[in-house]
C-alpha positions in Angstrom: -10.8 15.0 -66.0 -14.7 14.4 -65.7 -13.8 10.8 -65.3 -11.6 11.4 -62.2 -14.1 14.2 -61.0 -17.0 11.7 -60.8 -14.2 9.2 -58.9 -13.5 12.0 -56.7 -17.2 12.8 -55.9 -17.8 8.9 -55.3 -14.5 8.2 -53.0 -16.2 11.4 -51.0 -19.8 9.9 -50.9 -18.7 6.5 -50.1 -16.2 8.1 -47.1 -19.3 10.2 -46.0 -21.5 7.0 -45.8 -19.1 4.9 -43.9 -18.2 7.9 -41.5 -22.1 8.1 -40.7 -22.3 4.2 -40.2 -20.8 4.0 -37.0 -21.4 1.1 -35.1 -20.4 -0.1 -31.3 -19.9 -3.7 -30.6 -18.0 -3.6 -27.3 -18.7 -1.3 -24.3 -20.2 -0.3 -21.1 -23.5 1.8 -20.7 -24.3 3.3 -17.6 -28.1 3.7 -17.0 -29.5 5.9 -14.4 -32.8 4.3 -12.8 -35.0 6.8 -11.7 -38.2 5.9 -9.3 -41.2 8.1 -8.3 -41.4 6.7 -4.7 -44.4 8.9 -3.8 -46.2 7.6 -6.8 -45.1 4.0 -6.1 -46.7 4.0 -2.4 -49.7 5.7 -3.2 -52.8 3.3 -1.8 -50.4 2.1 1.2 -52.1 3.7 4.0 -49.3 2.8 6.4 -46.7 4.6 4.3 -49.1 7.7 3.4 -48.4 9.0 7.2 -44.6 9.3 6.4 -44.5 10.4 2.6 -43.8 13.9 3.4 -40.5 12.8 5.1 -39.6 10.5 2.1 -37.8 11.9 -1.2 -40.1 12.0 -3.9 -37.5 10.5 -6.5 -34.9 7.6 -5.6 -32.0 7.1 -8.2 -29.8 4.5 -8.6 -27.3 3.6 -11.4 -26.4 0.4 -13.2 -24.1 -1.0 -15.4 -24.7 -3.3 -18.6 -21.3 -4.5 -20.0 -21.8 -5.9 -23.8 -20.1 -7.8 -26.7 -21.4 -9.3 -29.5 -23.8 -12.2 -28.2 -23.6 -11.3 -24.3 -24.5 -8.7 -21.9 -23.8 -8.3 -18.3 -26.1 -6.0 -15.9 -25.3 -4.9 -12.5 -25.4 -2.1 -9.7 -23.3 0.5 -10.7 -21.8 3.6 -8.7 -23.3 4.5 -5.6 -24.7 8.2 -4.8 -25.3 9.4 -1.4 -29.0 9.7 -0.6 -31.5 8.6 2.3 -31.6 5.1 3.2 -35.2 3.5 2.7 -37.2 1.0 5.2 -39.0 0.0 2.0 -39.6 0.8 -1.8 -36.2 2.4 -2.7 -34.0 -0.1 -2.9 -36.2 -2.6 -5.3 -33.8 -4.6 -7.5 -30.6 -3.3 -6.4 -29.0 -6.5 -5.9 -30.1 -7.7 -9.4 -27.2 -9.1 -11.4 -28.2 -10.6 -15.1 -26.2 -12.5 -17.6 -27.6 -12.9 -21.0 -26.3 -15.5 -23.4 -27.7 -14.2 -26.4 -25.7 -16.5 -28.7 -27.6 -19.4 -27.1 -31.0 -17.5 -26.0 -30.0 -18.2 -22.2 -30.4 -15.8 -19.0 -29.1 -16.2 -15.9 -30.3 -13.7 -13.3 -29.4 -13.5 -9.5 -32.4 -11.6 -7.8 -33.2 -10.7 -4.1 -36.9 -11.3 -3.4 -37.6 -10.2 0.0 -35.1 -12.0 2.4 -34.4 -14.9 0.0 -31.8 -15.1 -3.2 -33.2 -16.6 -6.3 -30.9 -17.7 -9.3 -33.2 -17.7 -12.3 -32.1 -19.6 -15.2 -34.2 -19.6 -18.4 -34.4 -18.7 -22.0 -34.4 -15.1 -22.9 -38.0 -13.5 -22.4 -39.7 -13.9 -25.7 -41.8 -10.4 -25.7 -43.8 -9.3 -28.5 -42.4 -5.8 -29.4 -44.3 -3.2 -31.6 -41.6 -0.7 -33.3 -42.9 2.7 -34.1 -41.5 5.6 -36.0 -40.8 7.9 -33.1 -37.2 8.6 -32.6 -35.0 10.5 -30.2 -31.3 10.9 -29.2 -29.8 9.3 -26.3 -26.2 9.6 -25.0 -25.3 10.7 -28.9 -27.0 7.5 -30.3 -30.1 7.5 -32.5 -32.9 5.8 -31.0 -36.4 4.3 -32.0 -39.4 3.7 -29.8 -40.8 0.3 -29.3 -43.6 -0.8 -27.1 -44.4 -4.3 -25.3 -46.3 -5.8 -22.5 -45.0 -8.4 -19.9 -47.3 -10.4 -17.6 -50.2 -9.9 -19.9 -51.1 -6.1 -19.0 -47.9 -4.2 -17.6 -47.1 -1.7 -20.5 -43.1 -1.4 -21.2 -41.8 1.5 -23.3 -38.3 1.0 -25.0 -35.8 3.0 -27.0 -33.3 1.3 -28.9 -30.7 2.0 -31.2 -29.3 -0.2 -34.0 -26.0 1.4 -33.8 -25.2 -0.9 -31.0 -26.2 -4.0 -32.5 -26.4 -6.2 -29.7 -30.0 -7.2 -28.7 -29.8 -6.4 -24.8 -30.8 -3.8 -22.5 -31.4 -3.3 -18.5 -32.8 -6.1 -16.5 -33.8 -9.1 -18.5 -35.1 -6.8 -21.2 -33.6 -7.7 -24.9 -35.1 -9.1 -28.2 -35.2 -5.6 -30.1 -32.9 -5.1 -33.1 -30.4 -3.1 -31.2 -29.6 -2.0 -27.9 -32.2 -0.5 -25.4 -30.9 2.9 -24.1 -34.2 3.9 -22.4 -36.9 1.7 -20.6 -40.1 2.9 -18.8 -42.2 0.9 -16.9 -45.6 3.3 -16.1 -47.0 0.9 -13.4 -43.8 1.1 -11.7 -43.0 4.8 -12.2 -39.6 4.2 -12.9 -37.6 4.8 -16.0 -34.1 3.5 -17.0 -31.9 6.0 -19.2 -28.4 5.7 -20.6 -26.4 8.6 -19.1 -23.2 7.5 -21.2 -21.9 4.7 -23.3 -18.1 3.8 -22.9 -16.8 2.4 -26.1 -14.2 -0.1 -24.8 -12.9 -3.6 -25.7 -14.6 -6.2 -23.6 -13.2 -9.8 -22.7 -15.9 -12.0 -23.1 -14.3 -14.8 -20.5 -14.5 -12.1 -17.7 -18.1 -11.9 -18.0 -19.3 -14.7 -15.8 -22.9 -15.6 -14.7 -23.9 -15.5 -11.1 -24.1 -18.7 -9.4 -25.6 -18.0 -5.9 -29.2 -18.5 -5.0 -31.9 -21.0 -5.3 -32.2 -22.0 -8.8 -35.7 -21.3 -10.1 -37.2 -20.8 -13.8 -39.1 -17.3 -14.5 -42.4 -19.0 -14.5 -41.9 -20.9 -11.1 -40.6 -17.8 -9.3 -43.7 -16.0 -10.8 -46.2 -18.6 -9.4 -44.4 -18.9 -6.2 -44.6 -14.7 -5.7 -48.4 -14.9 -6.6 -48.8 -17.5 -4.0 -47.1 -16.1 -1.4 -48.3 -12.1 -1.8 -52.2 -13.2 -3.0 -53.6 -11.0 -0.1 -51.1 -8.4 -0.2 -53.3 -6.0 -2.6 -51.7 -3.6 -4.8 -48.3 -3.7 -3.0 -48.2 -7.4 -3.8 -48.7 -6.7 -7.4 -45.8 -4.2 -7.2 -43.6 -6.9 -5.9 -44.1 -9.3 -8.3 -43.7 -7.1 -11.3 -40.3 -5.7 -9.5 -39.2 -9.4 -9.3 -39.5 -10.6 -12.6 -38.2 -7.4 -14.6 
């Protein structure tokens, strides 16, 4: 009788442990990207005159479809909001295909009036993982911080319950999926509003193929050269273009 009781307790314990250890390998994530437009345009004397006529925040949605070893990121559903002459539509046409299995990324980026096709290795970013945790879209996430372009601070919350090392834009390299991303200098956050668990046919995820082919470093050098006299707005354009 005692042996049966112990066996039953072990079975229940094992079942509870397995129930908690649920992992999502395939699916689609919707990210809400929220940009503080007023803060982003601070210091631009020409735009300051029109600030009162602009919405404080611009919100857009993006989808990231994922499977083991691959992710595809692009613009998602559209919502009705004011049309912007500049600033509010940064990165809307970006598409990013990341082949994690081979450490390669292909990204279609609209930079001013020109379309580029960035082909490069996945960004090698040094993340520092912290003890801070929060729940996002029903997943337990841990905070990590990093830096791009030598000085641009990045905050991410990732979950190892989605064991695919991806995230919005070209961000990756953490031991799980990034469900929240913040770049303070861009006054912009990406946060997962929902995770749809669904089977994904990897063959349907195709890398973009239109645009002038270029490496990430060559694109950065080109932008630095062409925006040299733009001041803070030039820096902002560079940061957005290399995400």
